[in-house]
C-alpha positions in Angstrom: -16.1 -3.3 5.8 -13.7 -6.2 6.4 -10.0 -5.4 6.3 -8.3 -7.1 3.3 -4.7 -6.3 2.7 -3.9 -8.6 -0.3 -5.6 -9.1 -3.7 -4.8 -10.6 -7.0 -6.2 -8.8 -10.0 -6.1 -9.2 -13.8 -5.7 -6.2 -16.0 -5.9 -5.9 -19.8 -5.5 -2.8 -21.9 -7.6 -2.2 -25.0 -6.5 -3.0 -28.5 -5.7 -0.2 -30.8 -8.1 0.6 -33.7 -7.0 -0.3 -37.2 -6.1 2.4 -39.8 -8.4 3.1 -42.6 -8.0 2.5 -46.4 -9.8 5.3 -48.1 -9.4 7.7 -51.1 -10.8 11.1 -51.5 -13.6 11.3 -54.0 -15.4 14.6 -54.4 -17.3 16.3 -57.3 -14.3 18.4 -58.2 -11.5 15.9 -57.3 -12.7 12.5 -58.6 -9.2 11.1 -58.5 -8.1 12.5 -55.1 -5.4 10.9 -53.1 -5.5 8.6 -50.1 -7.2 10.0 -47.0 -7.5 7.0 -44.6 -7.4 8.1 -41.0 -5.5 6.5 -38.1 -7.0 4.1 -35.5 -7.3 5.3 -32.0 -5.1 3.9 -29.2 -6.5 1.4 -26.8 -7.4 2.3 -23.2 -4.8 2.1 -20.4 -5.5 0.4 -17.0 -4.2 2.7 -14.3 -3.9 2.2 -10.6 -4.5 5.4 -8.5 -3.9 5.8 -4.7 -6.6 7.4 -2.6 -7.1 8.0 1.1 -10.8 7.5 0.6 -10.2 3.7 0.3 -9.0 1.8 3.4 -8.9 -1.8 2.2 -8.5 -4.0 -0.8 -11.8 -5.7 -0.1 -13.4 -4.6 -3.3 -10.6 -6.2 -5.4 -10.9 -9.5 -3.6 -14.1 -10.2 -5.7 -13.9 -7.6 -8.5 -10.7 -8.9 -10.1 -10.9 -8.1 -13.8 -10.2 -4.7 -15.3 -10.1 -3.9 -19.0 -9.4 -0.8 -21.0 -11.7 0.1 -23.9 -10.8 -0.7 -27.5 -9.6 2.1 -29.8 -12.0 3.1 -32.6 -11.0 2.4 -36.2 -9.8 5.3 -38.5 -12.2 6.7 -41.1 -12.0 8.4 -44.4 -11.4 12.1 -44.8 -8.4 11.8 -42.5 -10.5 11.1 -39.5 -8.6 9.5 -36.6 -10.5 7.0 -34.5 -11.3 7.9 -30.9 -9.1 6.5 -28.2 -10.4 3.6 -26.0 -11.7 4.5 -22.6 -9.0 4.3 -19.9 -9.9 2.2 -16.8 -9.0 3.7 -13.4 -8.6 1.3 -10.5 -8.7 3.0 -7.0 -6.4 1.5 -4.3 -5.6 2.5 -0.8 -2.5 4.5 0.2 0.4 2.2 0.9 -0.4 -0.3 -1.8 2.6 -2.1 -3.3 2.2 -3.6 -6.7 3.9 -6.8 -7.9 3.8 -8.8 -11.1 2.2 -12.1 -10.0 4.0 -14.2 -12.5 7.6 -12.9 -12.1 7.4 -11.4 -8.6 8.8 -8.2 -10.0 8.2 -5.1 -7.8 6.4 -2.6 -10.0 5.1 0.4 -8.0 4.7 1.7 -4.5 1.6 3.9 -4.2 2.1 6.0 -1.0 0.9 9.5 -2.0 -2.6 10.8 -2.6 -3.4 10.8 -6.3 -0.3 8.9 -7.3 -0.8 6.8 -10.4 0.8 3.8 -12.1 -0.1 2.7 -15.6 -0.3 -1.1 -15.1 -0.8 -1.9 -18.8 -0.7 0.5 -21.8 -3.3 0.5 -24.5 -2.3 -0.8 -27.9 -1.2 1.8 -30.5 -3.6 2.6 -33.2 -2.7 1.6 -36.8 -1.8 4.2 -39.4 -4.2 4.9 -42.3 -3.1 4.5 -45.9 -2.4 8.3 -46.2 0.9 7.7 -44.4 2.2 5.3 -47.1 2.1 7.5 -50.1 5.4 7.8 -52.0 6.6 8.9 -55.4 6.4 5.4 -56.6 3.3 4.3 -54.7 0.7 7.0 -55.2 -2.4 4.9 -54.2 -1.6 2.5 -51.3 -4.4 0.1 -50.7 -3.3 -1.0 -47.3 -3.2 0.3 -43.7 -1.8 -0.9 -40.4 -3.8 -3.0 -38.0 -4.0 -1.7 -34.4 -1.6 -3.2 -31.9 -3.1 -5.6 -29.4 -3.3 -4.5 -25.7 -1.3 -5.9 -22.9 -2.4 -8.4 -20.2 -1.0 -8.8 -16.7 -1.8 -10.4 -13.4 -0.9 -8.2 -10.5 -0.6 -8.9 -6.8 -1.6 -5.9 -4.6 -0.3 -5.8 -1.0 -1.5 -3.1 1.4 1.0 -2.1 4.0 -0.4 0.3 6.6 1.2 3.8 6.5 1.8 5.3 9.9 4.3 7.4 11.8 4.2 5.1 14.8 3.6 1.4 15.1 2.5 -0.1 18.4 3.8 -3.6 18.6 3.7 -6.3 21.3 2.4 -9.7 22.3 -1.4 -10.3 22.4 -3.1 -8.5 25.3 -0.1 -6.2 25.9 -2.6 -3.3 25.8 -1.9 -1.8 22.4 -5.6 -1.2 21.6 -6.1 0.4 25.0 -3.1 2.6 24.5 -4.2 3.9 21.0 -7.7 4.6 22.6 -6.0 6.6 25.3 -3.7 8.6 23.0 -6.1 9.2 20.0 -9.7 9.3 19.0 -9.5 5.8 17.6 -11.8 3.2 19.2 -10.5 -0.3 18.4 -12.1 -3.3 20.1 -10.7 -4.0 23.6 -11.1 -7.3 25.4 -9.2 -9.6 27.7 -8.4 -12.4 25.4 -5.6 -13.0 22.8 -5.9 -11.6 19.3 -8.6 -9.1 20.1 -7.2 -7.0 17.2 -7.5 -8.9 13.9 -6.6 -6.0 11.6 -4.5 -2.8 12.0 -6.2 0.2 13.5 -5.1 3.8 12.8 -5.5 6.8 15.2 -4.3 10.4 14.9 -2.8 12.3 17.9 -1.8 16.0 17.8 1.0 16.6 20.4 2.0 19.9 18.7 -0.5 22.1 17.0 -0.7 21.4 13.3 1.6 18.4 13.5 -0.6 15.3 13.6 0.9 11.9 14.4 -0.6 8.8 12.9 -0.4 5.7 15.1 -1.1 2.1 14.0 -2.2 -0.6 16.4 -0.5 -3.6 14.8 -2.1 -6.9 15.7 -0.4 -9.0 18.4 2.6 -11.1 17.4 3.8 -14.4 19.0 7.0 -16.4 18.9 7.4 -17.8 15.4 5.4 -15.1 13.7 8.1 -14.7 11.0 7.3 -18.3 10.1 3.6 -17.8 10.1 2.7 -18.6 13.7 -0.3 -16.7 15.2 -1.3 -14.0 12.9 2.2 -14.3 11.4 3.4 -12.6 8.3 -0.1 -11.5 7.4 0.3 -8.5 9.8 4.0 -8.5 10.6 4.6 -6.9 7.3 2.7 -3.8 8.4 5.6 -2.7 10.7 7.6 -2.0 7.5 5.8 1.2 6.8 6.0 2.8 10.3 8.7 5.3 11.0 9.0 4.5 14.7 8.3 1.5 16.9 6.7 1.7 20.3 7.1 -1.7 22.0 4.1 -2.2 24.3 4.9 -4.6 27.2 2.4 -6.0 29.8 4.1 -5.3 33.1 1.6 -7.6 34.8 2.9 -10.6 32.8 5.1 -13.2 34.5 8.3 -12.1 32.7 7.9 -8.7 30.8 11.6 -8.7 29.7 11.2 -12.1 28.0 8.1 -10.8 26.2 10.0 -7.8 24.9 12.9 -10.0 23.8 10.4 -12.3 21.9 9.1 -9.4 19.8 12.6 -8.1 19.1 13.6 -11.5 18.0 10.6 -11.8 15.6 11.4 -8.4 14.1 15.1 -9.4 13.7 14.1 -12.6 12.0 11.6 -10.9 9.6 13.9 -8.0 8.6 17.0 -7.0 10.7 17.0 -3.5 9.2 13.8 -2.7 11.1 15.7 -2.9 14.4 17.6 0.3 13.3 14.4 2.3 13.8 14.5 4.5 17.0 12.6 2.4 19.6 10.6 3.3 22.6 9.1 0.9 25.2 5.8 1.5 26.8 5.7 -0.5 30.1 2.0 -0.8 30.3 -0.6 -1.7 33.0 1.1 0.2 35.9 -2.3 0.6 37.4 -2.3 -3.1 38.3 -0.9 -4.4 41.7 2.7 -5.4 41.9 3.7 -4.0 38.5 5.6 -1.1 40.0 7.8 -3.5 41.9 9.1 -4.8 38.5 9.8 -1.4 36.9 13.2 -0.5 38.3 14.8 -3.9 37.3 12.9 -3.9 33.9 14.0 -0.3 33.1 17.6 -1.0 33.9 17.8 -4.1 31.7 15.9 -2.6 28.8 17.8 0.7 28.7 21.1 -1.3 28.6 19.7 -2.6 25.3 19.6 1.0 24.0 15.8 1.4 24.3 14.0 4.1 26.3 11.3 3.0 28.8 8.2 4.9 29.7 5.9 3.7 32.4 2.2 4.0 31.4 -1.3 3.0 32.1 -3.5 3.0 29.1 -6.5 2.6 31.3 -5.9 5.6 33.7 -3.8 7.7 31.2 -0.8 7.7 33.5 2.4 8.5 31.6 0.6 8.6 28.2 1.2 12.4 27.6 4.9 12.0 28.4 5.2 9.1 26.0 3.5 11.1 23.2 5.9 14.0 23.7 8.8 11.6 23.4 7.3 10.1 20.2 6.9 13.6 18.7 10.6 14.4 19.5 11.8 11.1 18.1 9.9 11.4 14.8 11.9 14.4 13.9 14.9 12.2 13.2 13.3 8.8 12.6 14.1 6.9 9.4 11.3 6.1 7.0 12.4 2.5 6.9 13.4 0.1 4.1 11.8 0.1 0.7 9.3 -2.7 0.0 10.8 -5.7 -1.8 9.3 -8.5 -3.8 7.9 -11.3 -1.5 7.3 -14.9 -2.3 
């Protein structure tokens, strides 16, 4: 299934049923009073988060969701049945916005969490409710209230403990393969990863760590360059960053500074997250010669450097232990905000 992280859907709740105008007429009470029942409420449209769904792909072509209409009231004080509610399943990490106003409506981050997007119309009252001392035989009832309509924008932002970020071909996919059971595509060309991948590592028994392989960023990503904002937004949901740097590159320090600059331009608050640097590809010739100078300059920036080789596994266990320790005090990051 293709990874889709944005969708526009239209939701409409059901109309309420109308109240009934009726009078009791039985063999022994030929002039009985009003007994018109109430109409049933219209069906809601509710969004529900589920870990069983990984993408918004279904909603990119199935875009219209409607609750059922409430049934009309009947005589003998019978209330009409409520309209059928419509349940829309979305992935964990789905943020919901009003498409027309940009208003942030809900953040569905927990299994089973629900948000009523539009409420069904209230059912009308039957004529039995309008009896008074001066009006003993009302011949009117309330109509049902109409349902609501809304256009919603759904944005999926990957939920993970750790986000691996770096330039294309820095070795993020290889690192997640080495540290977890995930098997993302690995190849020696830019933008091998076209959608986020998730893997789970267990450094301490019973304490799994979810790691997201965020697609490669480039200079100008915050303005849409490369894969741009389409995937840069996924770093918002990670609790900890691991900057993956290709030590075989011509200037690894400049590569790291490029990514830090893009994150700062996108949302400066994200720089407050505890950061680790994975100096990758130490299995390649001449990379070790750069490590001392690289480590000294990066640690002067307040970041901690770990030399690793995702291919051979060198230093990966040490990195994972440091990640586990850092997660104990890492901030969950800023709340999502409306985007243009």
